[in-house]
N, C-alpha and C positions, 0 to 999 in steps of 0.2 A: 503494499499499500504507500510506503513512504517513498519507494522509487517511482511509483507512479505519479505521485505528486511534485516529486522532483524533475520530472520530465517536463510537466506542464510548464508553460511559460505566460505571462500576462501579453507579451508582445509576439508577433508573428515568428516563425523559425529563421534559422540562420540565411537561408536562401533568399527570402522575401527581403529581410531586414539589409543584408548585405547589397542587394540590388538597388534598394533606396538609397544606401549609403554611397555608392558608387556614382548613381546618377546625380545627387546631391553635390558631391565633391567635383563632379566633372562640370556642372553648371555653374557652380561658385568660384571654383579655384582653377581646376585644371585647364579647362578650355580658355579662359581669359589669360592665364598665364603663357599657355602654349601660343596664343595669337600675337603675344609680344614678339617671340622669335619667329614666327611666320612673317609677320611684318616687316622684321628687321632683315628677313632673307632677301627682300626686294633690293637690298643694296650688295653690291660687290664687295669683296673682301678689303679692297683699297677703300673705297668709299666709307666703309663702315669704320676701318682702323682711322681714317680721316677725321671722323665724327667724333670717336671716342676718344681721340688723343689730341684734339684741338686745345690750345693753352688755357683757354676759358673754362672748357669741360674739367682738363687735370685741375686746374684752381680750385672749382667747386667739388671734386672728389676729395682734393686734400683737406677741404674745409669740413665736408660733411662727414667723412669717416674719421677725421681726427676730432671733432667737435663731439660726435656720438660716442667715439670711446672714452673721451674725457667725461663726458655726462654720465655715462653708465658705470665708470669707475668709481665716482663720486656717489652716485645713486646706491651702489654696491655696499659702500662703508657707511653711509648715513641712513640707506633704507634698512639695514641691518640692525642699526642703533635705534631706530625709530619701531621696528618690529619687536625688539628686546624690551623697550620700555613699555608698549602696549599689552606685551604678554606677561611679564613679569611683575608689574606693578600696577597696584591700584592707586587711583587718584580723582579728584574732582575734575569733571569734563573729559574723562576718559573716552566716552562714547562720542562726543563731539570731536574730539582729534582723532578717533578711529573713522568717523565720516568723513573729515577734511583730506585724510589721505585718498580716498575715491574720487575727490574733486576735479582733478585732471582728467579723469574717465567722461564724466558728465559734462564739463565745461566745454563750450565750443572753441575751437582752435584759436579762431580769429579773435574772440573775446580774450582768451588767455594773452595773445599776443599784443593786443592793444593794452591791456592791463600791464604786462610787464615793462612795454614801452613807456608808459606814462609814470611808471613807479621807477624805472631805472635811469631815465632821460636827465639831462644834467640838471634841470630843475624839478626832477620829481622827489617823491618822498625819501627815498634811499640814494638816488643818484645825486642829489645836491649835497649830500655828506661825503660821497666818493670822490666828486669831482676836484675838491680843493687839494685831495691827496694824490691827484693826477690818475685816478683811475676812472676810465671811460667805459661804459657798460653798454648803453644803448649805441647802435649802428656801429659795432665792432665785433670782431669773432668772438669775444668775450659773452657778448649778447646773446649769441648763437647757443654758447653752451649753458647758459642760464635757461634759455627757453627749452632747450633739449632736456636739461636737468628736471626742470618742471613736469614736462609730460612722461617722463620715465620713471619717476622714482616710484609710483604705486605698484607697478611690476614687481619690484624687488621686495617691497614690503609684504604684497599679500602673497607672494611665493615663500617668503621666509616664515611669515607668520604661524601657518599650520604646523609647520615642522618644529618650531619652538614649542609650540603647545604640546606636540606629542612627546618632547624631550622627558625623560624619567629624571626627576630631582635628585633623586637617590644616587644617581652616578656623579654628580657634583659633589654631594655629601661625602661620598665614597672617595672621592678624589682629595678632598680637603682633609679627611680623616688619615689619609696617606701621608700627608705632609706636602701635597702640591699647592703650589701658588696660585693666585687667580689667573695668572697667565698661562701657566702650565695646564691649568683645568679647561681654559678656553681651547688652547691650541690642541691639546690631546683628546678631551673628552668632548667639547661642544662644537668645535669647528669641523671635524670629519663628517658627521650626519647633516650639518648645515651646509656643506660645500656643494652636492648636486642641486639644491634649492637655491643656493646663491649663484650658481652657473646659470641657472635657468632665467632667474630673473634678470641678470647680466645681459644674457641673450635677447630676452624680449625687450627690454630696455634700449638695447643697441638696435635692434631690428625697428623698433618703432621709431626712434631718432632718425634713422636713414631714410626715412619716408615722409617725414613731418615737413610741413608746408605752411598751414595756416598761422601758426604762433610764431613762425621765424622770419616770415617777410615783413612784418612789421618792425620787430627790434633789430634786424640786420642791417636795414637800409638798402640790402640790394645791390650793392656795389659790385661791379664785375672785376673779378681778379682778386676781390678783397672779402666780401661778405656775401657772396651769390653761392647759394646751396644749389645741388643738383636736381632736388624737386623743381625748383624754380625754372632751371633750365629747360627742364622736360616740358613744362607748362608754356614756357617761352616758344619752344618747338611748336607745340601744338597750336598755339595762336598764329605762328606763320604757317601752318598747314602743312609744315614737315614732319609727317607722322612716323616716316621710316627714322628720320634723324631722332625723333623722341624716344621711338622703341628701341633705338641702337643705345641710346643712353641707360634708358631704364633697364636694358637685358644686363648691363655691367653690375648695376646695383643689385639686380636679382640673383645673378650669378654669385656676387660676394656674399648676398645674405644666406642663399644655400650652403654655400662653402663654411660660412661662420656656423650655421646651425650643426651642419655635420662634424665641425670640430668641437662644439660645445657637447653635443651628444656623446661622441668618444669619449671626451672628459668626464662627462657625468656618469658613463658606464664603469670607466677605469676607477673613479673616485668612489663610486658605490659598491663595487666588486672590493676596492681595498677595505672598504669600513665593514661590510658584511664578513670577509673572510679574517680580517683583524679580529 
């Protein structure tokens, strides 16, 4: 009787659900992405190479990938700290702080860009204190990093938070009782199980930053060769009806994202394997 009940499922069987899964993924993900390469194939190899290696495009790659990496590293550090505070401490307004973490998810990126620009401009609430120190944020690469940090930090917090909640406090107590310092406890007891989640949050934040457009175009100033990001160049190509050129630039970002996700998944597998074996 128990085996019969175990075989029954609320949703349809594997064949039907797998079919729906493949159709849905094809319509939403696979077909649109494949059309990028299909449209790019209309260019010859020389034309493709000339488009993706144009000095203006190379400058946008350098800014986009560099700023995305820096912002993701910042989010990895402070996102872990925020997740730790939300999980390990009780304080007044905790639910409010926990809700604010998700604000970049709900806030339209254009609104975020306008808000960040007004706050970090030379006469803004924060920018007016930084300007006398010679620190200019708005309309500089630093402003791009600020915007990408803003839109990326919820990914790190939300991937680390459930892992911290599941960690057994007795492991830390055992480490302390054996004479381990706080640093040793974090490095040897807490960090190994957190590493896969941290890598996932880093990868999600980095991938999100690579394609960010709305919040960046306001605070960056869009100066060619200086603060122009790759998504803006793609939009510019589309406005010029150069669809093949736009998809060529997009293909570089897409391939880079695939490579990054592959590397992150390999690192997750290795770190998770070491943790469980150890």
